[in-house]
C-alpha positions in Angstrom: 200.5 235.8 200.0 196.6 235.8 200.3 196.6 239.3 202.0 198.7 240.5 199.0 196.0 239.1 196.6 193.3 241.0 198.8 195.2 244.2 198.7 195.7 243.9 194.9 191.9 243.0 194.5 190.7 246.1 196.5 193.1 248.1 194.6 191.7 247.2 191.1 188.2 247.5 192.6 189.0 251.2 193.5 190.5 251.7 189.9 187.2 250.5 188.5 188.5 246.9 187.2 186.1 244.6 188.6 186.9 241.6 186.6 190.6 241.7 188.0 189.6 242.4 191.4 187.3 239.2 191.4 190.5 237.2 190.0 192.6 238.6 192.9 189.9 238.1 195.8 189.4 234.5 194.4 193.1 233.7 194.3 193.1 235.0 198.1 190.5 232.5 198.9 192.3 229.7 197.2 195.4 230.4 199.1 193.4 231.0 202.4 190.2 229.2 202.2 189.2 229.8 205.9 189.9 233.5 205.9 186.6 235.2 206.5 187.6 238.6 205.4 188.5 237.7 202.1 185.0 236.0 201.5 183.5 239.0 203.0 185.5 241.6 200.5 184.6 239.0 197.7 180.7 239.3 198.8 180.9 243.0 198.8 182.3 243.2 195.6 179.6 241.0 194.1 177.1 243.0 196.0 178.4 246.3 194.6 178.0 245.3 191.1 174.5 243.3 191.7 171.6 245.5 190.5 167.8 245.0 191.9 166.3 243.5 188.9 164.7 240.3 189.5 166.0 238.8 186.4 169.6 239.9 187.4 170.4 237.5 190.3 173.6 235.9 189.8 175.7 238.4 191.4 173.3 238.7 194.3 173.7 234.7 194.7 177.4 235.1 194.5 177.3 237.9 197.2 175.0 235.9 199.4 177.4 232.6 199.2 180.4 234.7 199.8 178.9 236.7 202.8 177.4 233.7 204.5 180.6 231.9 204.4 182.3 234.8 205.9 179.9 234.8 208.7 180.2 231.0 209.2 184.0 231.7 209.7 183.4 234.8 212.1 180.0 234.5 213.4 178.4 237.7 214.6 180.7 239.9 212.8 178.7 243.1 212.4 180.2 244.1 209.0 179.2 240.9 207.7 175.6 241.0 209.0 175.3 244.8 207.7 176.4 243.6 204.0 173.8 240.6 204.3 171.2 243.1 205.2 172.3 245.4 202.2 171.9 242.4 200.1 168.4 241.6 201.3 167.4 245.1 200.6 168.4 244.8 196.9 166.2 241.7 197.1 163.2 243.7 198.1 163.1 241.8 201.5 163.0 244.8 203.9 161.9 242.8 207.0 164.8 240.2 206.8 167.1 243.4 206.1 165.9 245.0 209.1 166.2 241.5 211.0 170.0 241.4 210.0 170.6 245.2 210.8 169.1 244.9 214.2 171.7 241.9 214.8 174.6 243.8 213.3 173.7 246.7 215.8 173.7 244.4 218.9 177.3 243.3 217.6 178.4 246.7 216.6 177.3 248.2 220.3 179.4 245.5 221.8 182.6 246.2 219.8 182.2 250.0 220.2 183.0 250.8 216.5 181.7 254.3 215.8 181.8 254.0 211.9 179.9 250.5 212.0 177.3 252.0 214.4 176.7 254.8 212.2 176.3 252.9 209.0 174.0 250.5 210.7 171.7 252.9 212.2 171.8 254.8 208.5 170.7 251.6 207.1 167.7 251.0 209.5 166.8 254.7 209.1 166.6 253.9 205.4 164.1 251.1 205.8 162.0 253.2 207.9 162.2 256.0 205.4 160.9 253.7 202.6 158.0 252.6 204.8 157.2 256.2 205.8 157.4 257.4 202.2 154.8 254.6 201.2 152.4 255.6 203.9 152.4 259.3 204.6 150.0 260.3 201.7 147.4 257.3 202.2 144.0 258.4 201.7 140.6 256.9 202.8 138.4 256.0 199.7 134.9 257.7 199.7 132.6 255.2 200.7 129.6 256.4 199.1 131.1 257.0 195.5 131.6 254.5 193.0 134.9 254.0 191.3 135.4 256.1 188.0 134.2 254.2 185.2 136.4 253.9 182.1 133.9 255.8 179.8 134.1 258.9 182.0 137.6 259.5 181.4 136.7 260.4 177.9 135.0 263.7 179.2 136.2 266.3 176.5 137.3 268.7 179.0 139.1 266.5 181.4 142.1 264.1 181.2 142.2 260.9 183.1 144.7 261.9 185.4 142.7 265.0 186.2 139.7 262.9 186.8 141.5 260.4 189.1 143.0 263.5 191.0 139.4 265.1 191.4 138.3 261.5 192.7 141.1 261.4 195.4 140.7 264.9 196.3 137.3 263.8 197.9 139.1 261.1 199.9 140.6 262.6 202.8 144.2 261.8 203.7 144.7 259.3 206.7 145.6 261.5 209.7 149.2 260.8 211.1 149.6 258.0 208.6 153.2 256.8 208.8 154.0 259.1 211.8 155.6 256.0 213.7 157.8 255.1 210.8 158.9 258.7 210.6 159.9 259.0 214.2 161.9 255.7 214.3 163.6 256.6 210.8 164.7 260.1 212.3 166.1 258.8 215.5 168.0 256.4 213.6 169.7 259.1 211.5 170.2 261.2 214.6 172.0 258.1 216.2 174.1 257.8 213.2 175.2 261.2 213.5 175.7 260.8 217.3 178.0 257.7 216.6 179.7 259.5 213.6 179.1 263.1 213.0 181.0 262.8 209.6 178.7 260.2 208.3 177.7 261.8 204.8 174.8 260.3 203.8 
């Protein structure tokens, strides 16, 4: 009976009826409170509709509660660790997300599931890509020049953004900034494709 509720819940979610899907998955958990997969599917559903806004935390909290319960019932499941890592990314907690993804990767290697391996490598690559993007154009501020004064922005022939661009042009880019993050990112994306060549992202 619980399995039927999960199947109906997943079908409702696929059809875009999140409210009906939540009802069905909660009914499944009522029928079978210790079924890890039911908690996992409920957590995934809450996570899929959760936003990354700081003020919009209710769905993220529900997702965390369900996924942690699933992991408690089935410790070390790489799918559960993977979804918890995705949740941490939505909470802007990249280091915690990376830690969970690496645990998921170890478990996925043990189980030899190519689809899970590919997804975990992809998610780790995404984190390093975010770090790389924040580092790749870092500049060293000119040491012997003061920061632009606000009144200098009022120059009749130069907009504030043009002035700032001129100021930054004098600051050389830090050579090879982010190169390590880029190399790690690319290796994880390649590993994802080795595990599953059909991985779209």
